[in-house]
C-alpha positions in Angstrom: 123.4 168.4 86.9 124.3 171.6 85.2 123.5 172.0 81.6 124.8 175.0 79.7 126.3 175.8 76.1 129.3 178.0 75.4 131.6 177.7 72.5 129.6 175.8 69.9 128.8 173.0 72.4 126.1 171.8 74.8 127.5 170.8 78.2 126.2 168.4 80.8 128.1 168.3 84.0 127.4 166.4 87.0 129.9 167.4 89.3 129.1 165.0 92.3 129.6 162.0 90.0 132.6 163.5 87.9 130.5 163.1 84.7 131.0 165.7 82.0 128.9 165.1 78.9 128.6 167.4 75.8 127.0 167.6 72.1 127.1 170.0 69.4 125.2 173.4 69.6 122.3 174.1 67.8 119.2 176.4 68.4 116.4 173.9 68.1 118.4 171.0 69.8 119.0 173.2 72.8 115.3 174.1 72.9 114.8 170.3 73.3 117.6 169.9 76.0 116.2 172.9 78.0 112.6 171.5 78.0 113.3 168.3 80.5 115.7 167.5 83.4 119.0 165.4 82.6 120.8 163.0 84.8 123.3 160.0 84.6 121.6 156.9 83.7 123.9 154.0 84.9 123.6 150.5 83.3 124.3 147.1 84.8 127.8 146.3 86.5 129.7 143.8 84.0 131.8 140.9 84.9 134.5 143.5 86.1 132.0 145.5 88.4 132.4 148.1 85.9 129.0 150.3 84.7 128.5 152.4 81.7 126.8 155.3 82.0 124.7 157.5 79.9 123.2 161.3 79.9 119.5 160.9 79.9 116.2 162.1 81.2 113.2 160.3 82.7 111.0 162.8 80.9 108.6 161.6 78.4 108.4 165.0 76.6 111.0 164.3 73.9 109.2 160.8 73.3 110.4 157.2 73.9 114.0 157.5 73.3 115.4 159.3 76.4 119.1 159.3 76.3 121.0 162.1 75.0 122.7 160.0 72.1 119.3 159.2 70.9 118.0 162.4 71.1 121.0 163.9 69.2 120.4 161.1 66.4 116.8 162.0 66.0 117.6 165.6 65.8 120.0 165.4 63.3 119.0 162.1 61.1 115.1 162.0 62.0 113.1 159.4 64.5 112.5 157.2 61.4 116.4 156.7 60.8 116.7 155.4 64.5 113.8 153.3 64.4 115.0 151.6 60.9 118.4 151.3 62.4 117.0 149.4 65.5 115.1 147.3 63.4 118.3 146.0 61.6 119.7 145.4 64.9 122.0 148.6 64.6 123.0 150.8 67.7 124.0 154.3 68.0 127.9 154.1 68.2 130.1 156.1 70.1 133.0 156.1 68.0 135.8 156.9 70.6 134.1 154.6 73.3 133.3 157.7 75.6 129.3 157.3 76.1 129.2 160.9 77.3 130.8 162.2 74.1 127.5 162.7 72.1 128.8 165.4 69.5 127.4 164.3 65.9 130.9 163.4 64.7 131.4 161.1 67.2 128.1 159.1 66.7 127.0 156.6 63.8 124.7 153.7 63.4 126.5 150.4 63.6 125.8 146.8 63.8 125.2 145.6 67.4 127.6 142.8 66.7 130.4 144.8 65.2 130.1 147.1 68.2 130.3 144.4 70.7 133.5 142.9 69.1 135.0 146.3 68.7 134.3 146.8 72.5 136.2 143.7 73.4 139.3 144.5 71.3 139.9 147.7 69.5 138.4 150.1 72.2 141.0 148.3 74.4 143.9 148.4 72.3 143.4 151.8 71.0 143.8 153.0 74.7 146.7 151.0 75.5 148.6 152.2 72.1 148.2 155.9 73.0 152.1 155.8 73.9 152.7 154.8 70.0 149.8 156.8 68.5 146.4 158.3 68.8 143.9 156.6 66.6 140.2 158.2 66.2 137.6 157.8 63.7 134.7 160.7 63.3 131.8 160.7 60.7 130.6 164.0 59.0 127.0 164.4 59.1 126.7 166.8 55.7 128.5 164.2 53.4 128.3 161.1 55.2 132.1 160.4 54.9 134.3 159.1 57.5 137.8 160.3 58.8 140.4 158.4 60.9 143.1 160.5 62.5 146.6 159.2 63.5 148.8 161.4 65.8 152.0 159.7 66.3 153.5 159.9 69.8 156.4 157.9 69.0 159.0 158.3 66.2 157.5 157.4 62.8 158.6 158.3 59.5 157.6 158.3 55.7 159.8 156.8 53.3 160.5 158.5 50.2 162.7 158.5 47.3 164.5 161.6 49.0 165.0 159.9 52.1 162.9 159.6 55.6 160.5 162.2 56.8 159.2 162.3 60.1 155.4 162.5 60.7 153.5 164.2 63.0 149.8 163.1 61.9 147.8 161.7 59.0 144.1 162.0 58.1 142.3 159.3 56.1 139.1 159.9 54.3 136.6 157.1 53.6 132.9 156.9 51.9 129.9 156.4 54.0 130.8 152.7 55.1 131.3 152.3 59.0 132.6 148.6 58.9 135.1 149.4 56.2 136.2 152.3 58.1 136.6 150.5 61.3 138.3 147.5 59.8 141.1 150.1 58.7 141.3 151.6 61.9 141.8 148.3 63.3 144.8 147.2 60.9 146.3 150.7 61.6 146.2 149.9 65.1 147.5 146.4 64.5 150.5 147.3 62.2 151.6 150.2 64.4 151.4 148.3 67.6 153.1 144.9 66.0 155.4 146.0 63.3 155.6 149.5 63.8 154.7 150.7 60.2 151.5 151.8 58.1 151.0 150.6 54.7 148.7 153.3 53.1 148.5 151.2 49.9 146.8 148.5 51.8 143.9 150.6 53.3 140.7 151.5 51.7 140.7 155.3 52.1 139.8 157.5 49.3 142.1 160.6 50.1 145.1 160.9 52.5 146.3 164.1 54.1 149.8 164.0 55.8 151.4 166.6 58.2 155.1 166.2 58.6 156.7 166.5 62.2 158.3 169.7 63.1 161.9 169.0 64.3 163.8 171.5 66.7 167.1 171.6 68.5 166.9 172.7 71.9 169.4 175.0 73.1 171.4 174.8 76.1 169.1 175.2 79.3 166.2 175.7 77.2 162.7 174.4 78.7 161.8 171.2 76.9 158.2 170.9 78.5 155.1 172.3 77.5 154.6 174.2 74.2 157.1 176.1 72.1 157.1 178.6 69.4 158.9 177.7 65.9 158.4 180.0 63.0 155.5 181.8 64.7 153.5 179.0 65.2 153.1 177.2 68.7 153.9 173.6 69.0 153.2 170.9 71.5 156.6 169.2 72.8 155.5 165.4 72.7 157.4 163.2 75.3 156.7 160.5 77.9 154.9 163.2 79.7 153.0 165.0 77.0 151.2 163.0 74.2 148.4 163.2 71.8 144.9 161.6 72.7 143.1 162.9 69.8 144.0 164.7 66.4 140.7 166.6 65.3 139.6 165.9 61.6 140.0 168.1 58.9 136.4 169.0 57.9 137.4 170.8 54.6 138.6 167.2 53.6 135.1 165.8 53.4 134.3 168.3 50.8 136.7 167.8 48.5 136.0 166.3 45.0 138.2 163.0 44.9 
């Protein structure tokens, strides 16, 4: 496995197995990562024959906990926090359900039973809903707050007194409450896929940021794929071939005094 860092990330690449893992670069964390050899640790196959893999090490140099997400959580939150979480039957949750994404904003302590239910419903339905919208959750280490981002791949409008405004994406900020944040993500997913709407008044966020869509009328013969420049800014052209998979959180929103 090739391990290296660039652009603020530490990467773990196993070309033979097609595995690409990563976490945030930190000088002290990088020292720990370099001190051992890493590999993909595969779990037992489920009823469908599928196996979940994790980046890990069989070395004991980093202590008892040998998976990358555990090493990352210990580095940022401390060993005692991880031990206490396990004592309460909590796990380290990969919020996007990608076990190779060990960035600190993708990891959170979560009740094991809630995680199991999430894996059987939300994680599956969220991927199926991408033609409509990309829904993702993030956690900020410094403030403890969560953020849900929703990028619309289908036509979604906001109803106002002045009429209808097409929307590109929204970001919702939450207090340090994983379960409440997940419940809202599930509600957003259900309402969008079932009724085609989001009612922010029924959600539990403390702040919402909205980004309207940019409308552009193509000229005859103009290329309609890829990206286009409008008023000096580059925009992705969304269609059945190009869709949003993730919308990054706005880190400045975590610092707002609500």
